[in-house]
C-alpha angles and dihedrals in degrees: 000000000000133000120204135179123240091268092052101258111147112231102167138024125179138161141189126203120211115202140113111278121206118187131150100263089319093298128117132017099261136086127226123221091217094240096108097046114032105210098038098079096067099022099063104039114116108201113215095155124123111257125207115270091006120131115219124190118195127187124211120183110215114190116215108233113257130208120206114218128181114223124172090347093305126107117234128189114218127184108245097202121026094185133051139173114227118201119195122192130182113203132185117215118183117231112294094020118141112216092210097050101034128111117229110241094020109048099004128047126196111220102173139005132177136166125208130186113224122196132184116237116249110276094246093058096063104027118071 
């Protein structure tokens, strides 16, 4: 997911990976095959994959860039950009695929893409 200003300047980039994760009680940077310890293979997998017919809602908090100005000896924070375009893409990468080295259409497949324009409300409408 990326957020850009009207003039194309990128102000936010975020990503989320969906896949089964198998770690030994969340410790260490290695994975066990389950052969050495019988119950561990199925007992410690945390499934964060996308399942068929399952709705998933994710939340990303995108801060609007602020500019600090000094006026009459007081500091004021002003929002630099009151409008941004947010692009969301959902990609499929087969096992072992590297998102940085992959080739779209061969090792990476785009499932879904959408772009939304987000605007801040005028200051008077939310400050009383």
